[in-house]
C-alpha positions in Angstrom: 60.5 90.4 127.9 57.9 92.9 127.4 54.3 92.6 128.3 51.6 94.8 126.2 48.3 95.1 127.3 45.6 96.7 125.0 42.0 97.9 126.0 39.8 94.8 126.5 42.3 92.4 126.2 44.4 90.3 128.4 48.1 90.8 128.5 50.3 89.3 126.1 54.2 89.3 125.9 56.7 89.0 123.0 60.4 88.8 123.2 62.9 90.9 121.8 64.6 87.4 120.4 61.9 87.0 118.4 61.8 90.8 117.1 63.0 91.1 112.8 65.8 92.8 114.0 67.0 90.5 116.1 66.5 87.6 113.8 68.2 89.7 111.2 71.2 90.1 113.9 71.1 86.3 114.2 71.4 85.1 110.2 74.6 87.6 109.5 76.5 86.7 112.6 75.5 82.7 111.3 76.5 83.8 107.6 79.5 85.6 109.4 80.9 82.6 110.8 79.9 80.3 107.9 82.6 82.9 105.7 85.2 82.2 108.3 84.6 78.3 108.1 84.4 78.2 104.3 87.1 76.1 102.5 88.4 78.6 99.5 90.3 77.0 96.5 91.7 78.5 93.9 91.8 76.7 90.6 95.4 78.0 89.6 94.1 79.4 86.5 93.3 83.0 85.6 89.7 83.8 84.9 89.1 86.7 82.9 85.6 88.0 83.8 84.0 91.0 81.6 81.1 92.9 84.0 78.5 94.1 81.4 75.1 95.2 81.6 73.5 97.4 78.5 70.8 98.6 80.8 72.2 101.2 83.5 71.7 101.5 86.9 72.0 97.6 87.5 74.9 97.9 90.0 77.7 96.9 87.1 80.5 99.3 88.5 79.4 98.4 92.0 79.6 94.4 91.3 82.9 94.6 89.7 84.4 96.6 92.6 83.0 94.7 95.6 83.2 91.2 93.6 86.8 91.7 93.1 87.6 93.1 96.7 85.6 90.0 98.1 87.8 87.7 96.1 90.7 89.4 97.5 89.6 88.9 100.6 89.6 85.1 100.4 93.0 84.7 99.2 92.7 85.3 95.4 95.0 88.0 93.2 92.7 90.3 91.3 93.2 92.9 88.6 90.5 95.3 88.0 90.6 97.1 84.6 88.7 100.1 84.5 87.2 100.5 80.7 84.6 102.8 81.8 85.3 106.9 80.8 83.4 107.4 83.9 86.3 105.8 86.4 83.9 104.9 88.9 86.0 101.6 89.7 88.9 103.5 89.9 87.5 106.0 92.3 85.9 103.0 94.8 89.2 101.3 94.4 91.3 104.3 95.9 93.8 104.9 92.8 94.6 108.1 91.4 92.8 108.5 87.9 93.2 112.5 87.2 93.9 113.4 83.7 97.4 113.4 84.5 97.9 109.7 84.9 98.6 107.0 82.9 95.9 105.3 82.3 94.2 102.2 80.0 93.6 104.9 77.4 97.4 105.3 77.3 97.0 101.2 76.5 94.0 101.2 73.9 95.4 104.0 71.9 99.5 104.6 72.7 100.6 101.0 72.8 101.5 101.6 76.1 102.6 98.4 78.6 99.8 97.8 81.0 102.5 97.0 83.4 103.2 100.8 83.1 100.0 102.1 84.3 98.3 99.0 86.9 98.6 100.9 90.8 98.0 98.5 93.9 94.7 99.5 95.3 95.5 100.6 99.4 92.8 98.0 100.3 94.9 94.9 99.5 98.2 94.3 98.0 96.5 91.5 96.4 93.9 94.2 94.5 95.3 95.9 91.6 94.0 98.2 89.1 94.2 99.4 85.4 92.6 102.9 86.3 90.7 104.8 83.7 90.5 108.7 82.9 88.5 111.0 81.2 90.5 111.1 78.2 89.0 107.3 77.4 85.9 109.2 76.8 87.3 110.1 73.3 88.7 106.5 72.6 85.5 105.3 71.0 86.3 107.4 68.0 89.7 107.4 68.2 89.9 103.3 67.9 87.9 103.5 64.5 91.0 104.0 62.7 93.3 101.8 64.8 94.8 98.6 63.8 93.6 95.5 65.2 90.8 97.8 66.8 89.0 94.9 68.3 92.0 93.0 70.0 93.9 96.0 71.8 93.0 95.3 75.2 93.4 91.6 74.4 97.0 92.0 73.4 97.9 93.9 76.3 96.6 92.0 78.7 98.3 89.2 77.6 101.9 90.3 77.4 100.9 91.6 80.8 100.3 88.1 82.5 103.1 86.7 80.2 105.6 88.8 82.6 107.4 86.5 85.3 105.5 87.0 88.6 102.5 88.3 87.0 99.6 85.8 87.8 96.5 86.7 88.5 93.7 84.4 89.7 90.9 86.7 88.3 90.7 90.0 85.7 87.7 91.7 86.1 86.6 94.1 83.4 84.4 96.9 83.8 83.0 98.3 80.7 80.5 101.2 79.7 76.8 100.4 79.7 76.8 100.3 75.9 77.8 98.3 73.1 80.9 100.4 71.4 84.6 99.3 71.0 85.3 100.1 74.5 82.8 97.1 75.0 84.1 95.0 72.3 87.3 95.1 73.1 86.7 93.6 77.1 84.2 91.0 75.4 87.1 89.9 73.1 89.8 89.6 76.1 87.6 88.1 78.4 86.4 84.3 78.3 83.9 84.6 80.8 81.0 87.4 81.1 79.2 88.4 84.3 76.0 90.0 84.4 74.3 92.0 86.9 70.6 91.9 87.4 68.5 94.3 89.2 65.7 93.1 91.0 63.0 95.6 89.7 60.5 96.3 87.1 62.4 96.2 83.2 64.8 93.8 85.2 65.3 91.4 81.5 64.8 94.6 79.3 68.2 94.7 77.0 69.0 91.4 78.4 68.3 89.5 75.1 70.2 92.5 73.4 73.2 91.8 75.2 73.2 88.0 74.6 73.0 88.8 70.9 76.1 91.0 71.0 77.9 87.7 73.1 76.7 85.6 70.7 78.1 87.8 67.6 81.2 88.5 69.6 81.7 84.7 69.8 81.1 84.1 66.2 83.6 86.7 64.8 85.8 87.8 67.4 86.3 85.3 70.4 84.6 81.7 70.5 85.4 81.1 73.9 83.4 83.8 75.3 80.4 82.7 77.2 78.1 83.8 80.0 78.9 82.1 83.3 77.7 84.3 86.1 74.7 86.2 86.9 74.4 88.1 89.9 71.0 89.3 91.5 71.3 92.9 93.0 69.7 95.5 95.2 67.3 92.7 96.2 64.6 93.5 98.7 62.8 90.7 100.4 60.2 92.8 101.4 58.4 92.8 98.4 56.6 90.3 96.1 58.3 92.3 92.9 61.9 91.4 94.1 60.5 87.7 94.6 59.0 87.3 91.5 61.9 89.1 89.1 64.4 86.9 90.9 62.2 83.5 90.5 61.9 84.5 86.5 65.8 84.7 86.5 66.7 81.8 87.7 63.9 79.9 85.5 65.6 81.4 82.5 69.2 80.9 83.5 69.1 78.0 86.0 72.8 77.4 86.0 74.2 80.8 85.7 72.7 82.7 88.8 74.3 82.4 91.9 72.6 81.3 94.7 73.7 84.8 96.7 72.0 87.7 96.1 72.7 91.2 96.8 70.5 93.2 98.9 69.6 96.9 98.5 72.5 98.5 101.3 73.2 102.0 102.3 76.3 101.0 103.1 77.2 99.7 100.0 75.7 103.1 98.2 78.2 104.8 100.6 81.4 103.3 100.1 82.2 105.0 97.1 82.4 108.3 98.1 84.9 107.2 101.1 87.2 105.9 98.2 86.3 102.6 99.2 84.6 99.1 98.5 81.9 98.0 100.8 84.5 95.7 101.9 87.0 97.8 103.3 84.1 100.6 104.4 82.5 98.2 106.5 82.8 94.5 106.1 80.8 93.4 108.6 77.4 94.8 106.9 75.2 92.9 105.2 76.0 94.0 101.6 80.0 93.3 102.5 78.9 89.6 103.7 76.5 89.1 100.2 79.4 90.2 97.5 82.0 87.6 99.9 79.5 85.2 99.4 79.4 85.5 96.1 83.0 85.5 95.8 83.2 82.2 97.7 80.5 80.7 95.6 82.1 82.0 92.4 85.4 80.3 93.2 83.6 77.2 94.3 82.0 77.1 91.3 85.5 77.1 89.1 86.9 74.2 91.3 83.3 72.3 90.7 83.8 72.6 86.7 87.8 71.6 87.0 87.0 68.7 88.7 84.3 67.3 87.0 
């Protein structure tokens, strides 16, 4: 207990237990206990989600890899397909993706089986990755002349999942922040779209364009595709702007937005430079706990939908 006395005033006291840091520590401890006690029941079916947002800098790849690692941490078997030429998802998952590495480029262009390129992440035997390499940067042009150019990934994934013993609870596809043939392949291969939205100004900018793209794919290529999940990222509860953005997004997408929000976190930003997700880098941090909570919520929503 500290006693503070200002000039001309009676002394007052406050406890460290009432400080913002103490409250934050207590909150994180309670959330950790809740996660440990959570009953995670997988539906048994394979869910294929594309993580997409045509606006850059919203935490798309960060969301893809950390949600994948969080799902693996609660018992799911997860395959991450890195469809972004930058290869950031491959880096974060700690898998090789130099120019000589067999990659998703070979699957799309040369019809190499997906089984020949998939690697297991060192983070978990339940977390696998189809890596991207620099060659993927030219795939947009090369795909133009290919037969069934919009369905190449869908066919390769279907063949891979039909192999005995290749059951996955989740397939997470990380695609580039543009609507080219790579993203169209991702949309055609998936059943669901997960959209990370940054809790900052212009958060909804480009979202109508993305929803229009989803509708176009539904109409012409994949009628099963739908936006199932919206995740609010880079949330700073101290700012009124973040709260307003969250309220606006929730008012427009009542059923799709997860209750969990991902806070701004130094640990989340640091993890990729160590070739890790935040789940492996610092699993007790606020960012890691938030991603694990989001993963539990995604699983729980699927189970609820199946029962209803």
